[in-house]
N, C-alpha and C positions, 0 to 999 in steps of 0.2 A: 515377722521375718519368716515363718514358717509357710505364708501363704505364698510369700514370693518365689518360693521354690518347688509351687506345685506343677505337676505336669503340663498344666494347660498353658502354664507361662513359660515353658522351655522351648524354645526354637533349634532347630538342627539345620546347618547351612553346611550343604553338599557342594563342594568346591571341584571340578573337573580338573585335573591336572595331565596339562599335554603331553603324550608320552614320546618322546623323541629316541629315532631308531639310533641305535649306537654305530660308533665309525665300524665296526666290525661287520655289523647288518650292512651297511651301506656297501662296504668293500664287497661283502658277498654277492650282492644284488648286482653290483657292477662286473664282478667275474662271470656271473650268470649269465648277463647280457652280452659280454663279450663273446662267450663261449657259444652261446645260440647264434649271433650272428657270425662267427667264425663257421659253423658247422653251416649255416645256411650258405655262405659263400662258396664253401667247397661243394656243396651239392650242386650249386648253380654251376660252377665250372665243369664238373661232371656231366653235365648235362648240354655244355654247349660242345664240349670234345664228342659227344655222342652223335649229337646232332649233325654237327660238321663233318666228321666221318661219314655220315649217312649220305650226306647232300654230296658231299665232294667225291666219294668214292663211287656213288652209282651215277653221277652224270658223267664222270670220269670214261668209267666203263661204257655208258650208250656213247660218250664221243668216239671211243675206240671202236666200237661194234658197227659203228656208223661211218667207219673207214676214215676216222680223223688221224691226221698223222702229225707229225712233227715234235721231234725229242726236245728240243729248246723250249718250242710252247707250251710243250707238256708239262714242263717243270716251271715254266713261268706262270702256269694257271696257279699252283700254290703258292704264290708270293706277291702277286701283282694286286690282288685286291684289298690291299693296305690302306689306300686313299678313302675307303669307307670308313675306316676307322676315325678319320681325322675330325670329322663331326661329333661324334660321341665324346671325343676327347675334349674339345671346346666346351661342349657341354657341361661336363665335370669341370674343367679347370676355371670357367666363369660362374659356377653356382657357389652358393655360400659355403663357406669351409664347414665342416662339424662343429657343432659345441664341444666345449671340452667333458660335458656327460654325456656325449654323443659320440664316442669314438669311430674312427674308420673302420671299413671293412677288416681290416687285420692290424691290430696295433703296432705301431711303429715307433719305436723309442730314438727320438732325435739325440745325436750325440755333437760335443762340441767340434765344429770344422771351421776351416777359414772359409769367409764368404767366397771368395774367388777359386772354389772348388774346379780342379784343372778340367778345362772342356776337351783337352788334347785326350786325357785319358777316356773320357767317354766316347770320342771318336774312335778310337782304338778299340774299345770295345764292341761298339756297333759293327765297326768293320770286321773283327773276328768274327763275330757271330754271324754277320751277313754272309760272309766267305762261306762258313758250314752249312748254312741255310740252303744256299746255291748249289753248294756241293751234294747235300743231302738228297734234295729234290732232281738235279741233273742223274747223278747216279741211279736214283731210283727208275728214272725215265728211260735210262738207258739199260738198265737191267729188264726191264718189261719185255723190251725186242728179242730177248735171248731165251728166258726163263717161262716155264708154264706157270698157270694160275697156282697149282699146288706148290710149286717150288717156292714163287713169291710168298705164300702164306707163311710156308714153315720158316723162311730166313727173317720174316715179319715177327714170327712168334720169339724166334731165338734173340732178338735185338734186346729182350729184357735181362740177357746176362750180360752184354755190355754195359747197359744203364748200371747195373749191380756192381760191376767191379768199377766205373767211372765214378761214382756218386760214393762209392766207399772209399777211394782215394782221393778226389778232389773235394769233396762236400763232408767227407770224415761222417757220413751217416752211418747211426747205429743200426745193425742189423739183427732184429730180434728174430727169435723163432715164428713167432706170429708172420713177421713180413716175409719170411724165406718160404714158409708153406703157402701164402699168397703167392707168391711169383711160380712156385712149382705149379700150384693148381691153374693158374690163369694160363702159363704155357702150354701145360697139358690139354687144356681146354680149347686153346687155339690150333693145336696138332692136331685135334678130334675134329675139328672143324674144316680142315683141308679139304677142298672138294674133291670127289670121288673116293674119298677115305670113308666108306659106307660100313663096312665091317671089319674087326681086326684082322682077320684072315684075307683081307682084300687089298693086295696091294696097289700103291699108288703109281700110276702110269706116269714113267718120266722122273720120279721122285729122286733116283740116284743118277740120273744121266742128264742131267742140266749141262748146259754149255759153261765152259771154266770162265768165259768172258763175263757172262751172267752174274753167275755166282761172286765173281771177283767185285762187280760193281755194286751188287747186292749188299755184300759185306761192308763194302765204302759207305754206302748210303746208311746201314743201319749204326755204324761207328761214328758218324760224321752227326747223324739224329742224336744218339744218347751222349754224345759229348758236346751237344749244342744244348740241350737241357742242363746238362750239369753246369756248364760255363754260366748259363744265365742264371741259376741259382747262386752261384759263386759271386757274379758281378752285382746281384741284389744285396747279398750279404756282407760283400767287402768295400763296395763304392757308392751304389745306388741310392740304397736306403740311409746311409751315412750323410747324404749333402742335400737331402730336403725332408719334408714331414707332409709329403704329398699322400693323398687318399689311395689306398690299393690298385682302385681301379685305374687312376690315371698312371701309376706305373706302370701297370701291366699293358696300358694301351701304349704308351710311350716306348716300352721295350719292343713290341710286336710293330710298331710303325717303323721305327728307325733301322730295325734288325731287317724288315722285308724291304725295306727302302733300297738298302745296299745290297741284297739277295738279287731283287729284280734289275738293280743296274747291271749287277755282273751278268746275268742271263740275257739280257738284252742286247748286251755289247757281244755275247756270245751269238746270240742270233744273227745279228748283222753281221757279223765277222766269218760265217759260215754259209753252205750253199743252202742252208734253210731258208735264207733270206730271199732267196729267188723261187724256191720252190713252195713256199707259204701260199702264194696267190692259187697256184694249181690246186693245193690241197682243200683250200674253201670252195674251189669250184667242182672237185671232185666228191665233196660231203654229201652222202646220199640224201639227208634230208634239207639240203639246201643252203644259202648263205645265211639266212636268219636265224636257222635252226643251229650253225654253228657259230655263231656268236652268241645266243641265248646258251649255250650250255657251256662255253668257256666262262662267260659270265658267271652263271649260277654255280659252277664249280668253283670257281674264285672267290665266290661270297661264303661258301660253303668251308671253304679250307681257312678263310681269316676268323669264322666262328669256332673252326676246331683251333686254329693258334691262338686264339684268345683265351680259350679254356685250358689248354695245355698250358701256357705260360703262367696262368691264374694257379692252377695245380703246384707248378714249380716255386710259386712265391708263397703261396699259404701251406702246402705240404712238404714236397719233395721231388725231384727231378724222377725217382722211380717208381712213385704213384702216379706222375703225370704219364709216363710209359705206361704203366699198368692199365691204365683207363683206357689208353689209345688200343694197347694189346687185346683186352677182354671184349672189346667190340667185334674182332673178326668172328666169334661164333656167330652173331647176331646179323653179319652182313649175309650169311646163307639164308636167311628168313627174308632178306630183301632182294638176294637172288630167286627165291621161290615165287615171290610176288610180282616181281617186275621183269625176269628174265626167264621165267619158266625152268628153273633148275631145280631139279631130284632134291627133296627133302628126307632125310632118313633119321631113324631114331637115334643114331650115335651123335648126332648135331645137335638134337635137344637135349642130349645129355651132355655136351659142351656148354650149351648156352647155362644148365643149372652149374657145371663146375666154374663156369665165368663169376657167377653172383657169388658162388661159394668162396671164390679167391678175394672178390673185392669185400666181401664181409669181413673176410679174415684179416685184411689190413686197417679195415674201419676200427675192429675190435681194437687194435694196437693204438690207434690213434686215439680212440675213445680213453684208453688207459694213461695215454701221455698226457691228454691234454687234462685229466682228472688230477694227475700229479703236479703239472707245471702251471695250471693257469688258476 
């Protein structure tokens, strides 16, 4: 009996017990995945806004410099490129829906609604947004006939104030100290980027002597643009996100396509109803670089503006109207670099400072977003 208990006859059996992740660990990993995907989407939309701004404004400036004319046509360029978005929308619509463990770009929580969501309400929403889009682009096209470039830049920078007021009233956005600092810094950077604002003691020619008509239309354009972004956000939150569970990219594309469709129809009607209908042919003939270049510039600018609008609407959905417009404004200092590269415009140290301030303003807002996501995701 003692021999049977000797060490030679003892066997140790090792059994590997599978370790399963706890529910809390899986939930934390899912939250991290959603957070990373959300940040990736935000930076992609920021890139679209910047690229679209550069392409649209550089090509439009070339168009004007080469004697391109037409107020309604100039406005139509910013909206008429929406058919280019139909193919991506169809691609995402017919592609496989994301699996439950692979959530969409931004998590959308469906709510119980009737399957017969009123199409009439959606039509009213897109009609109102299309009118605001047409008004914003048309007013801007009229303003550039009367205002100098410094005035236009200054008025564009000031439009952040409209967005700040509208988003606080309409969207009930909480304005933290970091957000307010960001708005002040980005607005200041855009002011420093005003053409001919080379030194603090050097006044900007014509800065206080702009035509009253141009100022009025620029104020109208800025207000319409800011109101448009805030109402898009309101439409997302109150109607559109409650009627379906589509992926974010589909919702963004649908919003831009239908809004631009209404805006383009309004601008086409205006073009045909005014004298510009008969003078467009002469504008094409008198274009310095010829008819082909006229068409290429308009098409290129149209593509650029659609890229911009997809990014801007995406930032409205993912973050807020204020952040979307802030990214739009912070591009202004960097357009001076494009002016120096493509149009031989002067480059001063104050403009380099403006570019640095723009990055600092963006970092301030991103810091607030990081704090918010850590607390709520």
